[in-house]
C-alpha positions in Angstrom: 133.1 126.3 48.4 131.5 128.4 51.0 132.0 132.2 51.0 134.7 133.4 53.3 133.5 134.4 56.7 136.8 136.0 57.6 138.5 138.6 55.5 142.0 137.6 54.6 144.2 140.3 53.1 147.3 139.1 51.2 150.2 141.4 52.0 153.2 139.4 50.6 153.5 136.7 48.0 156.5 134.9 46.6 157.3 131.7 44.8 156.8 129.9 41.5 153.4 128.4 40.7 154.9 125.2 39.3 157.0 124.6 42.5 155.7 126.4 45.6 153.9 129.6 46.4 154.1 131.3 49.8 151.7 133.9 51.2 151.6 136.2 54.2 148.1 137.2 55.0 146.6 139.6 57.6 143.2 139.1 59.2 143.3 142.3 61.3 146.1 144.8 61.9 149.1 142.9 63.2 147.5 139.4 63.0 149.7 137.8 60.4 149.6 134.3 59.0 151.8 132.3 56.6 150.6 129.5 54.3 151.9 127.6 51.3 150.9 125.7 48.2 153.2 123.2 46.6 152.7 121.0 43.6 154.1 117.5 42.8 155.8 116.7 40.7 157.2 120.2 40.2 157.5 121.8 36.7 155.0 119.4 35.2 151.9 120.5 33.2 149.9 117.6 34.7 150.2 117.8 38.5 149.2 114.6 40.4 149.4 116.2 43.8 148.6 119.6 45.3 149.6 120.3 48.9 148.2 123.2 51.0 150.2 123.8 54.1 148.4 126.1 56.6 149.1 127.7 59.9 147.1 126.8 63.0 148.5 129.5 65.3 149.4 133.1 64.8 153.1 132.2 65.2 154.2 129.6 67.7 154.9 129.7 71.5 157.0 126.4 71.5 160.4 127.8 70.6 162.0 124.9 68.7 165.7 125.8 68.2 165.6 125.5 64.5 162.2 127.0 63.7 161.7 130.7 62.9 158.0 130.6 63.7 158.9 130.7 67.4 160.0 134.3 67.0 156.5 135.6 66.7 153.3 134.5 68.6 150.0 136.3 68.9 147.6 133.5 69.7 145.3 130.9 68.2 143.7 131.1 64.9 139.9 130.6 64.6 138.3 127.9 62.5 137.3 130.6 60.0 140.9 131.9 59.8 142.2 128.4 59.0 139.5 127.9 56.4 140.3 131.3 54.9 143.8 130.1 54.1 142.5 126.9 52.4 139.7 128.8 50.6 142.2 131.3 49.2 144.5 128.6 47.8 141.7 126.4 46.5 140.0 129.3 44.6 143.4 130.3 43.1 144.4 126.7 42.0 141.0 125.2 41.2 139.2 128.1 39.4 136.4 125.9 38.2 135.6 124.9 41.8 136.2 121.3 41.0 139.1 119.7 42.9 140.0 117.0 40.4 143.7 116.4 41.2 144.7 112.8 42.1 145.9 113.8 45.6 144.6 116.9 47.4 146.6 117.1 50.6 146.1 119.6 53.4 148.8 119.8 56.0 148.3 121.4 59.5 152.0 122.0 59.8 153.0 125.4 58.8 153.2 127.8 61.8 152.1 126.6 65.2 151.6 123.4 67.1 148.2 122.2 66.1 147.5 120.3 69.3 147.5 123.7 71.1 144.4 124.8 69.1 141.1 123.0 69.6 139.7 124.8 66.6 141.8 122.5 64.4 139.4 119.7 65.3 136.5 121.8 64.1 138.2 122.3 60.7 138.9 118.6 60.4 135.2 117.8 61.1 134.0 120.2 58.4 136.7 119.6 55.8 135.3 116.6 53.9 131.9 118.2 53.3 133.4 121.6 52.5 135.8 120.2 49.9 134.3 117.1 48.2 137.5 116.0 46.7 138.1 112.2 45.9 141.8 112.6 46.6 141.5 114.4 49.9 144.3 113.6 52.4 145.0 115.4 55.6 148.2 115.5 57.5 148.9 116.7 61.1 152.4 117.2 62.5 152.8 117.5 66.2 155.4 117.5 69.0 152.7 115.9 71.3 152.8 118.6 74.1 151.8 117.6 77.6 148.4 119.0 78.4 146.9 118.3 75.0 145.5 114.8 75.9 141.8 116.0 75.3 142.8 117.2 71.8 144.3 113.8 70.9 141.4 111.9 72.3 139.0 113.9 70.1 141.4 113.7 67.1 141.2 109.9 67.3 137.4 110.1 67.3 137.4 112.4 64.2 139.9 110.2 62.4 137.9 107.1 63.0 134.7 108.8 61.8 135.9 110.7 58.8 139.4 109.8 57.8 139.9 106.1 58.4 142.4 105.6 55.5 143.4 109.1 54.5 144.9 110.6 57.6 148.7 111.1 57.9 149.7 111.6 61.6 153.3 112.7 62.1 155.2 113.1 65.4 158.2 115.4 65.4 160.9 113.4 67.2 164.2 114.6 65.7 166.4 112.6 68.0 166.4 109.5 70.3 168.5 111.4 72.9 165.8 112.7 75.4 168.0 115.4 76.8 168.9 116.7 73.3 165.3 116.5 72.3 164.4 118.6 75.3 166.9 121.2 74.2 165.6 121.2 70.6 161.9 121.3 71.8 162.0 123.4 75.0 158.5 122.4 76.3 157.2 119.4 78.1 156.2 116.6 75.6 154.9 113.1 75.7 157.4 110.4 76.4 158.4 107.8 73.7 156.1 105.3 75.5 153.1 107.7 75.3 153.7 108.5 71.6 154.0 104.8 70.8 150.8 104.0 72.7 148.8 106.7 71.0 150.3 105.8 67.6 149.3 102.1 68.1 145.7 103.2 68.8 145.6 105.6 65.9 147.1 103.1 63.4 144.7 101.5 60.9 146.0 98.5 58.7 144.0 99.9 55.7 145.4 103.4 56.2 148.8 105.0 56.6 151.6 104.2 58.9 152.3 106.7 61.7 155.2 108.9 60.7 158.2 109.6 63.0 159.9 112.7 61.6 163.6 113.4 62.2 164.9 116.7 61.0 168.4 115.5 61.6 171.2 117.8 62.5 174.8 116.6 62.7 174.7 116.4 66.5 171.4 114.6 66.9 171.7 111.0 68.0 169.4 108.5 66.3 169.7 105.1 68.0 167.8 102.4 66.0 167.7 100.1 69.0 165.8 102.7 71.1 163.3 103.2 68.3 162.7 99.4 68.0 162.0 99.3 71.8 158.9 101.5 71.3 157.9 101.7 67.6 156.8 98.6 65.6 158.1 98.9 62.0 154.8 97.5 60.9 152.9 100.5 62.2 155.5 103.3 62.1 157.7 104.7 59.4 160.7 107.0 59.6 160.8 110.3 57.7 164.2 112.0 57.6 164.3 115.6 56.5 167.0 118.4 56.2 167.2 121.2 58.7 165.8 124.1 56.8 168.1 127.2 56.5 166.3 129.3 59.1 167.5 132.2 61.2 167.1 130.1 64.4 169.1 127.2 63.0 171.9 129.6 62.2 171.8 131.3 65.6 171.9 127.9 67.5 174.6 126.4 65.3 172.4 123.6 64.1 173.7 122.1 60.8 171.7 119.7 58.7 172.9 116.1 58.3 170.9 115.7 55.2 172.4 117.4 52.1 170.6 117.7 48.7 173.7 116.4 46.8 174.0 113.2 48.9 171.7 110.2 48.6 173.5 107.5 50.6 173.4 107.6 54.4 174.4 105.0 56.9 171.6 105.8 59.3 169.1 105.1 56.5 170.6 101.7 55.8 170.6 100.8 59.5 166.9 101.8 59.8 166.0 99.8 56.8 167.9 96.8 58.1 165.8 97.1 61.3 162.6 96.8 59.1 161.6 100.4 58.9 160.2 102.0 55.8 162.3 105.2 55.4 161.5 108.3 53.5 164.3 110.8 52.9 162.4 114.0 52.0 164.6 116.7 50.6 162.1 118.6 48.4 162.8 121.1 45.7 165.9 123.3 46.3 164.0 126.3 44.9 161.8 126.2 48.0 164.7 127.4 50.1 165.1 130.5 47.9 161.4 131.0 47.9 161.4 130.9 51.6 158.7 128.2 52.0 160.4 126.7 55.1 158.9 126.9 58.5 158.2 130.5 59.5 161.1 131.7 57.4 159.4 134.1 55.1 157.3 135.7 57.8 160.5 136.4 59.8 162.1 138.0 56.7 159.0 140.2 56.4 159.0 141.3 60.1 162.8 142.0 60.0 162.3 144.1 56.9 159.5 146.0 58.5 161.7 146.6 61.6 164.5 148.0 59.5 162.1 150.3 57.7 160.7 151.5 61.1 164.2 151.9 62.6 165.4 153.8 59.6 162.4 156.1 59.7 162.9 156.7 63.4 166.6 157.5 63.0 165.9 160.0 60.3 163.5 161.8 62.7 
């Protein structure tokens, strides 16, 4: 592992090493970043999978209605600042320097829309040489914002060159109702036709299917016939996740359809009947108390700082 070129100061840490650990780091005064390590299966002495979830932006400008990362945005992270997150987690987990876990997954999906930061491509290009891990898998989650076409053209080139079978591309869809999706994601994004066309070009039969993610709330329509119109079940799979208990979700009255205690959903059965592979991803409940949901812990930290500042000001 290369020596860190960018100093990362850890200012907050929470979690349980055998489930998930969450960190808030600072690169310079006021430039905060949030990143996570989770292990699978949890509470098992022999982990088969370690996941690093890193931020690509210093907050996020998109403003998704259920994501707390949108409450704080200070700009793009550099290549070195992204590697600093990975290096910190790798050195803590793999003290020998040997990454010998069966699956070593790095997700560009913590805080920030990765397609808004060209430096993500630089990280992807250097990653395999920097971390010679047999189980390396990368995952990139995106809303596919309009104006990021050059990013995705380059991403396809990088994937074909370095990650033919070990790249997991995920599009955040959340609903098949376009007006409701526009409300949930209040920026201009690719149409379903554009997402499908790019996904078809990205798909490799020897690799992974393209993931369509639906963080389903109770009001979000999911019309299977509309999905079939654009997305071939042989190339696309459906991932359904809960709405995380964030401040933004509470403020916007967004309630999760998916509940930890429930396993049987009609929408899942309908998707499976249509030929889709469906993953219902709930995760470990302790991650909610840890705060390892999108932007949640950083917002708690900023709110606590504000309260301290306001309290100090009032006393004066």
